[in-house]
N, C-alpha and C positions, 0 to 999 in steps of 0.2 A: 280281644286281648285280656288274657287271664289275670288274676290278681297278683300282685307282686309276693314273691316268696320273702324277700328282704325286707325289713322296714326298719326305719331309723328316724330317730328325734334328736333334733338340736335345739339346745336352750341357751339363749343370748341373755345371760343374767348380769346383774349390775355388778357383781362381783368377779363370777367365773362364768365361761362358757362350758358347756356339757354336751357330749353326742353318746348317744345309746343306739347301738346296732342288734338288731334280733331277726331270728328266722320264726316264720309263722307256721306253727304245726297246728292246724285245725284251728280252735277257739282260744288256743294258748300260744305262749312267746318262750323262745329259748334266748336267752342272752347271748351274743356272740362276741361283742366289744364293747369297752367303755373308754372315752378319752375326756380328760378334765384340763382346762389350762384357766391360770388366775389371771384375767383380762384387765380386771377393775376399770370396766366401763364407766361407772359412777365417779371415779376420780376424776375422769376427763369432762364431766358436765360443768361448764364453766356458769359464771353468773347470768350470763346472757340466754343459759340454756341451750348454747351450741357445743357440740362434742368438738373436744380440743382435737387437732392434728395427730397428736402422740397416741391419743385413745382409739382414733380411727385407725391408726396404721397396726396397732397392737391387734385390735378386733378383725382387721383385714388377714394379717398375716396369720392369726390362728384359723379364721374360717377358711383360707386357702388350704391349711394342713387338713382340716377337716373335710374339706372337699377332695382331696385327693383319696381318702377313704370310701367315697360317697361315689365316686365317678362311676362306677358299675351298678349303682343302685337305682331302680326306676324311680321317675319323678314321683310317680302315684304312691310309692311306698316312702315318703321322705315328707316329713312336716317338721320345720323350723319355725321357732317363734321369739320375739323379743318382750323383755318385760318392762319393768318400771323405769329404766334409764330412758330405754327408746320410746317410751309413752311419753316422757316428759321432755324429751330433747325437740328441739326446734329445728327446721328445715333439714330434715334427714332425707328427703327423696333421694338425692344424688349418692349420698353415703349407703342407702339401703340397697341402689342399682349396682355399685361397686360390691356391697357385701353379697349380693345374689349371686354376682358373677363369679367371685371368689369361692363361694360353697358349691355352685352349679345348681342351685335350687332355689326357689322362692321363699322368701321370708315373710312372716304374717307379724304384726306388732298386735298383742291381744291386750285387751281391758284387765283390770284388775281382779274383776267378777270372774272371767273366764279362768285367769291364772289360778284362783283359787279353787275353781272346780277341777281343773285338771292335777294340781297339788292334791285334793282330797282322793281323786281317782288313783292317782300313783300309789299313796299311802295304803288305801283301803284294799287294794289287788294285792300289794307286798305284804300285808300282814292279813290277809283274808277275814276282814271285819264279819264279826256275827250283827246282831239287830241291837245290841247295846249301844245307847247312844255316847259317841266320841266327841272330844274337841282338840282339832289339829291344828299345830301352829307350825308355819312355814318362815323362817326368818332368812330373807335374802339380804342381797348387798344393796338393795334401796326401797324395798316394801317389805310387810310384813303380812301375811295371810291368814286369819282366823276362819275356820270352818267348824259347825257342829253338822254332825251326820250319823247315820244308822246304817249299816250295812254298806251297800256300794252308793248309796244316795246322799251328796250333802242338803242340809235343811236350811242353814242359814251360813252366808259367808260375807267377809269383809276384806278390803285390802287397805291397809293403812300405810302412812307415808313415813317409815322409818326403817331403817334397815341397817347390817353392820358395817358397809362402808359409809352410808351418809351421815350416821351418828359419830363414827370414828372422826371423820373429816371435819363435823360441826363441832364436837367437843374436845376431842384428842388430837387436833391437827398437829401441833408441833412434837407428837410423842409423849408429853408429859401426862401421867396420870395423877392426878391430886383429889384429895376429898371434895374440895370444892366442884371441880369439873364433874367428878361423879355424881354428886348430889344434884348438880343441874341438869344433867344429861338424864338422869332418871326421873326427875320431875317432867321434864319434858315428855319423854316417853308415856308418863302416866297420863299426861293431858291428852297426847294422842289417844290413848285406849279410853279415855273416860267415856266418850259419849256412845260407845258400843259393850262397854265392860258387863252391862247388867245382862245383855243377851248370852253372854258367854261365861258366865261364872259358875262355881261348881254344883249348884242343885240341876244345872241343865245336863250335865253329862257324867258318864260313870268313870272315864278315863281319858288321861291327855296324852297325846303322842305328839311327838316334835317330828320334823323333815328337815332335811337339806343342810348345807355344810357347816352352818354355826351351830345348829344342835347337835349335828354329829361330832364336831370339834370339842366343842365342851363337855360333852358325853365321854368323850376319850379321854380328856385331861382329868377329870373327876375321878375316874376309874384307876388310870395310871398312877395318878396321886394315894389312891387309896382313900379318896372321900367319899365314895359310896360304892355300893356294892354293883348297881345296874342303872342303867337310865340317868336320869338327872334329878337331885333331890334338893329341896330347899336348903337345907344344911348343907350340901356340897356347894351350890352357888355362894352362899355365906362365905364359907372357906375361900373360894375362888377370888371373890371381890375383896377378902382379906390380902391375897397373893398379889394382886395385881395393885393396891395402894401400897403394899411394903417395896415393890419392884420401882414404883414410882416413874418408870418408864417403859415404852412400848419395847425398847430396843435391849432393855434389862432383863425381860421376863424369860425365866428358865423353869419352865414347866414339862415335866414329863407327859407324853401324849400329844404336845401341841407342835403342829408341823410349821416349817417355816414360812410358807404362804398365806398361813391362817394367823400369824402372829399380828401383822400390822392392823389386822381388823377386829382383834378379839374384844378390845375394849368396848366398841360400839355394840359389837355381838351380845356382848354379856349385859350390857345395860338394858338392852330390848326384852332378851329372855328374863331377866331379873323381874322388869317392870311386868311383864305378862303373868308370872307366878305371883306376884304381889296383886295386880289388879283383878286378876280371874280366879284367885284363891288356889292356886295349884300348889300342891306339895310335892308330887313326884311326875315325873314326865317318861313317858317311854319313849324309845327312840325307833324311828324306820328307816328304813333303806330306800325305800320307794319315794319318789318326789314328783316334780314335773315332768321330767323326761319320761319318766314310766308312765304317767297318766297320758303324756300324748300317745305314746305307742299304743295304747290299750284304747285310747280315742280314735286313733286310726283303725284299728282292728274293727272297733264298731262302725266306722264310714264303710268298710267294705262288706259288711254283712248289713243286716236289717236293724242296726241299733245306731243310725246317725241321728246323735243328740240334737243336731241342728232343725230336722224335719219335726221332732217332738217339741222344739223350744217354738218354731212358728205356729204349730197347731196350738199350743197353750196362749200364745199372745192374742192369736186371732178369738180363742174362746172367751179370754179375760176382757176384751174389749167387744165382744157380742156381735161380732162379724157374721154377715149372714153366708153362712156356709153354702148353701145352694148357688147362690151368686158368685161366689169366689171360685167354687169348682167350674162354673158355665166359663168364667173368663179363664181359668187357667187352662181348661182342655182347648180352647178356642186358640188362646197364646201358643199353647205348645203346637198345634195343626200348622199356625202361621210360621213358627220356627221351623219346622220341619221342613217347610216348602222353601225357604231361604237361607237356611242354615250354611249351605255350600258355598252360595254366591255372597254371602257376607261374611264368611270366615267364623262361623257362629257355632260350629261342629262340637266344640269341646263341650263335655257334659255339665262342668261349672256353670255356662252360660244358661242352659237349661233350668238347673236348678235355681238360679238366681231369678229367672223369670216366673218359675211357678211360685217361688216363695213371695214374689212381688205380686202376684195375681191372689194370693192367699190373703195378702195383708193390704190390699191396695184401699179397702173401706175402713180400716181401723181407726182413722181419725174420727169415723161419723158417730161414735160414742161421744165424743166430746162437743162438737157442733158440725151442722151439716155447711157451714159458711166455713169457707177455706178448708174443709177437710183433709184435701190432701196434703194441705201444709202442716196439720195436726197430724197426720199419720206418719208423714216425714219425720216429725219431732220425737214421736213415741218410739218409731223403728230406730232412729239414730241413738236415742240414749237410753233406751230400754236395757237390763240386765238382761242378755241373750245368750244362754251358754251355748257353747261350740262356735261361736261366731268371732272372727277378728274384729277388730277397730276397723279394717278397711271391708272387710264383708259387710258390715251393719252401713258403712257408709255408702256403699254400691246400693243395698238393698234399700235404704232411706231415699236415694236419688231416684230411684224407679218409682217409688211410691209418690215421691213428689211430682213426677212426670208424667203420672197417669192420665191428667185431665188438665183443661184449660192452657195457661202460657207453657210453653218447652221451657223450663229453668236452665237457660244457657250457663249462666253464673255457677250453679251446682256442679255441672257437667264437667267445665273448664277448671274445678277444684279437683277432679280427680287425678291421679297419676296418669301420665299420658298413654300408656298400653290400654288403658281402660275406658278411655272417652268415648271413642268412635263406637267399639261394641256394645257399650252401655247406651248410646244413642240409639242405636237400632234396636236393642231390646225395648226400649222406651216407645219407639214406633209401634212396635208389636203390641206391646202390652196398651198402649192407646186406641187400636183398632179392635182389639179384643173386647175391651171395654165399651167402646163405641157400638159395637155390633150386638151388645147385652142389654142395652141401655133399657130397653123395656122390661127386662127382668122376668121375661117370660120363658116358660119351659118348650115353647115351640120351637122347634128345629130350625137352624140357618140353612138358608138355601148352599148348594154347593158353589163355592168359590174357589179361584185360583189366586195365588200371590206369587208375583215373580220381582227379582231383586237384578239390578245391575247399577254398582257403584253407589251412587246418591238416589237413583230412581227406584221407585218401588210401586209395582202398579197391583191394584186390587180389581180382579175382575169378576162382578156379581150379575147375574141374570137381570136384563133391563126392564124385565116386566115385575120383578120382586121389586126393584128399587121404586118403579112407578106405584106401587101398592104401598111402598113405605116412605113416604116424602121426608118425615123428620130424619130417618137414616141419609137421605141424600142430602139435606141440609147439613146434617153434623159432619158428613165427608167432606162438604164443600169448605166449612170452616176447618176442617182437620189440615186441608191441605195449608192453610195460611198458618196455621202453628207449626206443622212439620218443617215447613220452611225455615223457621228460625233454627230448626235443629240440624239442618243438612240434608234433610230427606224431602225429596220431590215426589209426593203422591199423585197418582194417575188412577182414574177410577173409569171404569167402563166395564161392558160386557163381551 
């Protein structure tokens, strides 16, 4: 199957949902279509952190409309991600199933670190960054991303819990804009910025760039009002603050350049941007057209070539924790050989399963750098909680579960915590990884004997030469123990020649 010619990115943001469709032309993209709807998902996040029915319905209706545009687009050419509100919301599995059905494509919920990386990629590509260090600021509905980078590479990233919707809801919920409310909101934003401000202040970067709706909306107002010539200046922001206080209420705001759908969240967005200027020493900010969705497209383009950042992330994590590269490669090769033999019988033909198994093999000993005792648990914790560029939250959960499962007891609780469609495939991948680790327990370069692996339902048969097993009694003992462990995971292992 060839690579998709049409690519699409969908951003399920806390304020708006965006979709961008592009045609792949070699290593470049030509934009074909853009859609945006102000869904206000963050407004529907209740105190219990459940999404309200109204917010769910707005989201599903929007995704159904987006889905109509994407019906003819190959699944491999679409990447849809949820950000801060979906990160924070509880019990979203049923909603995400409905959302995927409406869109017609899978949806990933990405960590703040990954959101920041993709934002930077989108901004850097849109402005064709040179090697001068830059600060990139993206103010979303529920979070604000800060990134320092040079060229196309981010160097430092943080995602903060403040955005235009969340701060408007918290400090200007009744629509009133007063000096007291404004001061309280500015102090709160300053408190959020304080722990990271030293890493992002003016000596570190040569230029500040802002992205996404809040920044573009404020820049539009400042220029339409004649308060600055281009971009956003500190003086222009001060004049906007005076105008907000003079209006006194959101519904009285009459500002040239301000769209109707941006009006309700302008106070919160203004506060966050003003706090960024003050805390980080920004005097002028350029404005970028590219943001998260453009970053998604370029990342998708990289996955289709030789630049899948996830593989580089796994390599980097393995080096950081001094994983034995030769042993990891032995296990990865044998695990892949096992997968090839049972992929059809166990419905594991999809390339993502092969990638997950290889990454798990590369990282299965990552916990040894902490302690040999319970190192599979240490490894699972590292893999689950590390900042892993390119990985969604679910990707990391799947990978951590495989790392946890590669030895000792089969962790049924961790598998049961996975979304339904992933449980059985991942248990089966776990069984294959365990066999590969077991067969290389000697950590020797001596080649393994020829063996066959067959699968039918719950049954997995490993055929090894009888005389080889006679010469390797420890392997035979390990396989006998493994029959007990795998039975807990619903896999019945049979051995013989």
